[in-house]
Every structure is written in structure tokens, then in C-alpha cells.
C-alpha positions in Angstrom: 119.2 184.2 67.1 118.0 185.7 70.4 118.4 184.0 73.8 116.0 184.8 76.6 116.7 184.0 80.3 114.0 184.4 82.9 114.3 184.7 86.6 112.3 185.7 89.6 109.6 183.1 89.9 108.7 181.3 93.1 106.1 180.7 95.8 104.2 183.6 97.2 101.1 184.0 99.4 97.9 185.6 98.0 98.2 189.3 98.1 102.0 189.2 97.8 104.3 190.4 95.1 107.0 189.1 92.8 109.2 190.6 90.1 110.1 188.6 87.0 113.1 189.5 84.8 113.9 188.5 81.3 117.4 189.2 79.9 117.8 189.1 76.2 121.1 188.4 74.3 122.2 187.8 70.7 120.6 189.5 67.7 118.5 191.9 69.9 118.5 194.6 67.2 115.8 192.5 65.5 113.5 192.6 68.4 110.6 195.1 68.5 108.3 193.8 71.2 109.0 191.9 74.4 106.6 190.5 76.9 105.2 187.8 79.0 102.7 185.0 78.5 101.7 182.4 81.0 100.3 178.9 80.9 98.4 177.2 83.8 98.0 173.4 83.9 95.4 172.2 81.5 95.1 175.7 79.9 96.3 177.4 76.8 99.2 179.9 76.9 97.8 183.4 77.3 99.0 186.9 77.0 100.0 188.7 80.2 101.7 191.9 79.0 103.8 193.2 76.2 106.0 196.3 75.7 107.3 197.7 72.5 110.7 199.3 71.9 109.0 202.7 72.1 107.5 201.8 75.5 103.9 201.2 74.5 102.3 198.6 76.7 99.5 196.1 76.5 97.9 194.1 79.3 95.5 191.3 79.7 92.3 192.5 81.4 92.9 190.0 84.2 96.1 191.7 85.3 95.4 195.4 84.6 96.1 197.5 87.7 98.1 194.7 89.4 100.9 194.0 87.0 103.4 196.4 85.5 105.7 195.7 82.6 108.8 197.7 82.1 111.9 197.6 79.9 115.5 198.6 80.4 116.9 199.0 76.9 120.5 199.5 78.2 120.4 196.1 79.9 118.2 194.4 77.2 116.0 193.3 80.1 112.2 193.3 80.5 110.6 193.2 84.0 107.1 192.2 85.1 106.2 193.5 88.5 103.3 191.5 89.9 101.4 192.8 92.9 98.2 191.7 94.6 98.8 188.2 93.4 95.9 185.7 93.3 95.8 181.9 93.2 94.6 182.1 89.6 97.9 183.8 88.7 99.6 180.5 89.3 101.3 179.4 86.0 104.5 179.0 84.2 105.5 182.5 82.9 107.3 182.7 79.6 109.2 185.6 78.3 108.7 186.3 74.6 110.4 188.5 72.0 109.0 189.4 68.6 110.7 190.8 65.6 111.7 189.0 62.4 111.1 185.8 64.4 109.5 184.8 67.6 111.6 183.7 70.5 110.7 182.2 73.9 112.4 181.7 77.2 112.4 178.5 79.1 109.7 179.6 81.5 109.6 180.3 85.3 107.1 178.9 87.7 104.9 181.3 89.7 102.8 179.7 92.5 100.4 181.7 94.5 99.2 179.7 97.5 98.7 180.0 101.2 
């Protein structure tokens, strides 16, 4: 089993920045990819960004150039730096981990509003 604990969400004004963190524990040797998805009210969960154990990254078109995903393997932690935030980025952000199984964190709310 793998446990994922997210932190760093909150309320920010348009144009502002936030950094999300996701700390993994448990059977982390089985994890190859970690990343972030988000779900806005009334919408399906969608990909935000992923990063492999080798450091290869993948971003949704809507966040390219504004969000950066990174990974600290020594701390088993993945980060999502979000800059130039827009109201449409408002959602619950979920950390995910993929390997022999798929794991999800509990989610953290990000609200972009003036």
C-alpha cells in the first residue's frame, strides 16, 4: 500500500501562485509515476501534470508554461508549482501515484478568486 498526503492548497487571487506538495509513504518502491489531477464542480477529473521516476514530465495544455511539476526522490515528495493562476484553475487537486496499482490522495482545494 501507498499513502499520499497533499498540502498547500488555499485561496489565491488571479495571477497569484501556490505550491502543492504530495508526500508518499509505504510501498513506494512500486511507484513509477506520480502526478496531479484536478476536478472542478460538475466536471470530470482531468490530468494536470505527471512526472516519472526518471524525471520525464507531461502537462495538460491548459497549464503548460504556468505550472511546473517536480520530484524529490529523497523525500518521496512531488511538488506542483502553480503560477499565473486563473479562476478556471479552481478545483480540488488530487495527487496520484501509479505503479502496480493506482493510488490517490484525499485532495486539496485550490480556489482562485478576487
